[in-house]
Z-matrix of the N, CA and C atoms (Angstrom, degrees):
N
C 1 1.449
C 2 1.528 1 110.46
N 3 1.289 2 117.25 1 -50.64
C 4 1.462 3 119.56 2 -176.38
C 5 1.520 4 113.54 3 -95.80
N 6 1.313 5 116.88 4 -29.47
C 7 1.452 6 120.69 5 -173.46
C 8 1.527 7 112.26 6 -110.88
N 9 1.312 8 117.11 7 7.87
C 10 1.455 9 122.67 8 179.61
C 11 1.533 10 112.11 9 61.62
N 12 1.321 11 115.75 10 32.22
C 13 1.467 12 121.54 11 176.99
C 14 1.528 13 108.25 12 -159.29
N 15 1.326 14 115.53 13 171.32
C 16 1.457 15 119.40 14 177.50
C 17 1.523 16 110.01 15 -65.30
N 18 1.313 17 115.78 16 143.29
C 19 1.454 18 120.28 17 -178.93
C 20 1.528 19 110.27 18 -78.71
N 21 1.309 20 114.61 19 131.41
C 22 1.458 21 120.42 20 171.58
C 23 1.519 22 106.90 21 -104.88
N 24 1.326 23 115.73 22 139.40
C 25 1.461 24 118.91 23 -179.09
C 26 1.521 25 109.60 24 -118.83
N 27 1.321 26 114.40 25 159.26
C 28 1.455 27 120.39 26 177.20
C 29 1.524 28 109.28 27 -128.82
N 30 1.293 29 114.92 28 149.56
C 31 1.458 30 121.77 29 179.64
C 32 1.525 31 107.21 30 -98.47
N 33 1.342 32 116.50 31 121.22
C 34 1.459 33 120.85 32 -178.41
C 35 1.521 34 109.79 33 -120.38
N 36 1.318 35 114.94 34 144.93
C 37 1.466 36 120.04 35 176.53
C 38 1.522 37 109.06 36 -73.76
N 39 1.321 38 115.90 37 138.15
C 40 1.459 39 120.43 38 176.52
C 41 1.534 40 108.32 39 -101.29
N 42 1.326 41 117.95 40 164.35
C 43 1.467 42 121.18 41 -176.78
C 44 1.536 43 114.19 42 -57.93
N 45 1.332 44 117.41 43 -27.93
C 46 1.470 45 119.45 44 -177.44
C 47 1.534 46 113.04 45 -85.36
N 48 1.334 47 117.67 46 5.26
C 49 1.458 48 121.25 47 177.41
C 50 1.519 49 114.53 48 95.20
N 51 1.315 50 117.61 49 -11.00
C 52 1.463 51 120.64 50 177.22
C 53 1.532 52 108.83 51 -87.10
N 54 1.314 53 116.06 52 -171.76
C 55 1.461 54 120.81 53 179.84
C 56 1.522 55 110.38 54 -123.72
N 57 1.325 56 115.49 55 150.49
C 58 1.463 57 121.00 56 172.50
C 59 1.525 58 107.33 57 -128.65
N 60 1.309 59 114.71 58 155.65
C 61 1.458 60 121.58 59 178.80
C 62 1.525 61 108.80 60 -106.04
N 63 1.324 62 115.53 61 135.36
C 64 1.459 63 122.12 62 -179.17
C 65 1.521 64 109.42 63 -136.07
N 66 1.342 65 117.39 64 153.28
C 67 1.468 66 119.20 65 175.08
C 68 1.526 67 110.26 66 -61.93
N 69 1.298 68 116.60 67 142.11
C 70 1.457 69 121.91 68 -179.98
C 71 1.528 70 111.39 69 -75.91
N 72 1.312 71 117.84 70 -30.84
C 73 1.468 72 122.87 71 -178.34
C 74 1.519 73 110.72 72 -76.95
N 75 1.312 74 114.94 73 149.97
C 76 1.460 75 119.50 74 175.08
C 77 1.527 76 108.67 75 -87.49
N 78 1.309 77 115.05 76 155.13
C 79 1.457 78 120.51 77 178.30
C 80 1.524 79 108.90 78 -88.43
N 81 1.297 80 115.71 79 146.25
C 82 1.465 81 119.84 80 179.79
C 83 1.523 82 110.01 81 -68.81
N 84 1.305 83 116.21 82 148.55
C 85 1.462 84 120.79 83 -172.12
C 86 1.528 85 113.57 84 -64.91
N 87 1.323 86 118.14 85 -24.68
C 88 1.462 87 119.50 86 -178.17
C 89 1.528 88 112.26 87 -88.74
N 90 1.328 89 117.72 88 -2.28
C 91 1.463 90 120.69 89 173.32
C 92 1.517 91 108.78 90 -82.94
N 93 1.298 92 116.35 91 161.04
C 94 1.461 93 119.83 92 173.01
C 95 1.534 94 106.22 93 -80.58
N 96 1.309 95 115.71 94 91.73
C 97 1.471 96 122.38 95 -171.22
C 98 1.531 97 111.50 96 -59.70
N 99 1.325 98 117.10 97 -44.14
C 100 1.468 99 119.52 98 -178.99
C 101 1.523 100 111.75 99 -61.48
N 102 1.309 101 117.01 100 -39.33
C 103 1.460 102 121.88 101 179.49
C 104 1.534 103 110.54 102 -62.45
N 105 1.334 104 116.79 103 -48.17
C 106 1.464 105 121.01 104 -178.23
C 107 1.526 106 112.05 105 -71.23
N 108 1.338 107 118.01 106 -37.03
C 109 1.470 108 120.38 107 176.95
C 110 1.519 109 110.33 108 -61.48
N 111 1.319 110 115.86 109 -45.82
C 112 1.465 111 120.76 110 178.32
C 113 1.527 112 110.54 111 -59.83
N 114 1.326 113 117.06 112 -45.01
C 115 1.456 114 123.04 113 -179.62
C 116 1.534 115 111.30 114 -56.62
N 117 1.324 116 116.50 115 -54.53
C 118 1.460 117 119.82 116 -176.57
C 119 1.527 118 112.70 117 -72.28
N 120 1.315 119 117.50 118 -36.51
C 121 1.464 120 119.67 119 178.47
C 122 1.520 121 110.47 120 -61.35
N 123 1.312 122 116.91 121 -44.23
C 124 1.463 123 119.93 122 -179.22
C 125 1.526 124 111.92 123 -69.57
N 126 1.327 125 117.69 124 -40.57
C 127 1.464 126 119.57 125 -179.01
C 128 1.531 127 112.26 126 -71.20
N 129 1.317 128 117.18 127 -35.62
C 130 1.461 129 119.82 128 -177.96
C 131 1.522 130 113.34 129 -81.79
N 132 1.326 131 118.06 130 -14.51
C 133 1.461 132 120.95 131 -173.90
C 134 1.522 133 113.32 132 -126.83
N 135 1.306 134 117.76 133 35.37
C 136 1.464 135 119.74 134 178.89
C 137 1.518 136 110.80 135 -75.30
N 138 1.296 137 115.48 136 145.05
C 139 1.469 138 121.42 137 177.18
C 140 1.521 139 109.18 138 -78.58
N 141 1.326 140 117.74 139 149.85
C 142 1.475 141 120.50 140 -179.36
C 143 1.531 142 113.43 141 -57.15
N 144 1.315 143 118.73 142 -34.27
C 145 1.457 144 120.72 143 -177.48
C 146 1.518 145 114.44 144 -91.23
N 147 1.332 146 117.36 145 2.93
C 148 1.471 147 121.00 146 -175.79
C 149 1.524 148 110.50 147 -77.47
N 150 1.317 149 115.83 148 142.16
C 151 1.466 150 121.99 149 -179.69
C 152 1.527 151 110.23 150 -74.49
N 153 1.328 152 117.17 151 110.58
C 154 1.454 153 122.19 152 -178.73
C 155 1.516 154 113.16 153 -62.67
N 156 1.313 155 116.64 154 -35.17
C 157 1.461 156 120.59 155 -179.53
C 158 1.526 157 110.23 156 -64.44
N 159 1.316 158 116.45 157 -41.90
C 160 1.463 159 120.95 158 179.11
C 161 1.529 160 110.70 159 -64.98
N 162 1.334 161 116.58 160 -40.98
C 163 1.462 162 121.22 161 178.76
C 164 1.518 163 110.88 162 -62.45
N 165 1.317 164 117.59 163 -48.56
C 166 1.463 165 120.81 164 -179.42
C 167 1.518 166 111.78 165 -63.05
N 168 1.318 167 117.15 166 -37.66
C 169 1.457 168 120.33 167 177.84
C 170 1.532 169 110.66 168 -64.94
N 171 1.322 170 116.11 169 -42.03
C 172 1.468 171 120.60 170 178.21
C 173 1.532 172 111.11 171 -62.33
N 174 1.328 173 116.60 172 -42.98
C 175 1.464 174 120.38 173 179.22
C 176 1.530 175 111.39 174 -66.91
N 177 1.325 176 116.36 175 -41.73
C 178 1.473 177 119.81 176 177.61
C 179 1.523 178 110.64 177 -59.81
N 180 1.324 179 116.43 178 -43.34
C 181 1.464 180 120.36 179 -179.35
C 182 1.529 181 111.61 180 -65.04
N 183 1.333 182 117.47 181 -36.07
C 184 1.468 183 118.90 182 178.77
C 185 1.534 184 110.66 183 -66.63
N 186 1.336 185 117.35 184 -39.65
C 187 1.466 186 120.06 185 176.77
C 188 1.527 187 110.92 186 -68.63
N 189 1.310 188 116.43 187 -37.32
C 190 1.459 189 120.39 188 179.45
C 191 1.530 190 110.48 189 -65.12
N 192 1.327 191 117.44 190 -42.23
C 193 1.474 192 120.71 191 177.12
C 194 1.516 193 110.88 192 -60.84
N 195 1.322 194 115.38 193 -42.22
C 196 1.463 195 119.55 194 179.45
C 197 1.528 196 110.97 195 -63.00
N 198 1.318 197 117.17 196 -47.42
C 199 1.467 198 120.49 197 -179.12
C 200 1.523 199 111.96 198 -63.79
N 201 1.318 200 116.77 199 -40.73
C 202 1.463 201 120.64 200 -177.42
C 203 1.528 202 112.31 201 -75.98
N 204 1.319 203 117.65 202 -13.12
C 205 1.467 204 120.26 203 -179.92
C 206 1.530 205 111.98 204 -74.58
N 207 1.332 206 117.20 205 -15.49
C 208 1.453 207 120.68 206 -177.29
C 209 1.528 208 109.41 207 -140.50
N 210 1.329 209 117.46 208 109.31
C 211 1.477 210 120.53 209 -179.45
C 212 1.537 211 113.51 210 -58.16
N 213 1.331 212 117.68 211 -27.83
C 214 1.462 213 120.60 212 178.84
C 215 1.529 214 111.45 213 -64.99
N 216 1.323 215 116.56 214 -33.29
C 217 1.465 216 120.10 215 177.85
C 218 1.526 217 111.04 216 -65.02
N 219 1.316 218 116.31 217 -41.50
C 220 1.467 219 121.00 218 179.13
C 221 1.526 220 110.02 219 -65.00
N 222 1.320 221 116.14 220 -43.08
C 223 1.465 222 120.73 221 178.96
C 224 1.527 223 110.74 222 -61.05
N 225 1.339 224 116.50 223 -45.10
C 226 1.461 225 121.31 224 -179.63
C 227 1.533 226 110.64 225 -64.50
N 228 1.324 227 117.16 226 -41.48
C 229 1.459 228 121.21 227 178.00
C 230 1.526 229 111.12 228 -61.01
N 231 1.315 230 117.07 229 -44.27
C 232 1.467 231 120.56 230 178.39
C 233 1.526 232 111.19 231 -61.18
N 234 1.325 233 116.27 232 -41.97
C 235 1.466 234 120.02 233 178.30
C 236 1.530 235 111.36 234 -62.16
N 237 1.316 236 116.35 235 -43.32
C 238 1.466 237 120.35 236 179.95
C 239 1.525 238 111.86 237 -66.61
N 240 1.319 239 117.03 238 -36.97
C 241 1.464 240 120.16 239 178.09
C 242 1.524 241 111.59 240 -67.33
N 243 1.326 242 117.43 241 -38.86
C 244 1.468 243 121.16 242 176.75
C 245 1.530 244 109.43 243 -63.94
N 246 1.325 245 116.09 244 -43.24
C 247 1.470 246 120.78 245 179.14
C 248 1.528 247 110.52 246 -63.00
N 249 1.315 248 116.69 247 -42.88
C 250 1.461 249 120.52 248 179.19
C 251 1.529 250 111.19 249 -64.49
N 252 1.317 251 115.23 250 -43.61
C 253 1.476 252 119.14 251 -179.66
C 254 1.526 253 111.09 252 -61.86
N 255 1.324 254 116.55 253 -43.43
C 256 1.455 255 118.92 254 -179.32
C 257 1.527 256 111.72 255 -66.49
N 258 1.321 257 117.52 256 -35.28
C 259 1.470 258 119.10 257 178.07
C 260 1.524 259 111.55 258 -71.54
N 261 1.324 260 117.49 259 -34.24
C 262 1.467 261 120.66 260 177.95
C 263 1.534 262 111.53 261 -70.79
N 264 1.321 263 115.85 262 -37.14
C 265 1.465 264 119.45 263 -178.64
C 266 1.520 265 111.95 264 -73.79
N 267 1.325 266 117.46 265 -25.30
C 268 1.467 267 119.79 266 -179.12
C 269 1.515 268 112.48 267 -84.09
N 270 1.322 269 116.94 268 -13.68
C 271 1.467 270 120.21 269 -177.17
C 272 1.507 271 113.14 270 -78.24
């Protein structure tokens, strides 16, 4: 999705002695690294009893806050969606 290839993950020891899974690839410097790290860390390390709906809602809200924090991001997203729609309709 982000790196144009299948995601490889690595198992890392956490301070409490357990393990967490993280993407093996680094994030590009112009991405919001904290946003994407949080996204993948939470999705790759969910507990079996955790409510998936609540997790997805929390992640959606974090992306929504990020997008709404900068009007230029919304403008760019709209432009990209128009471009995508026109390319899909012409195919």
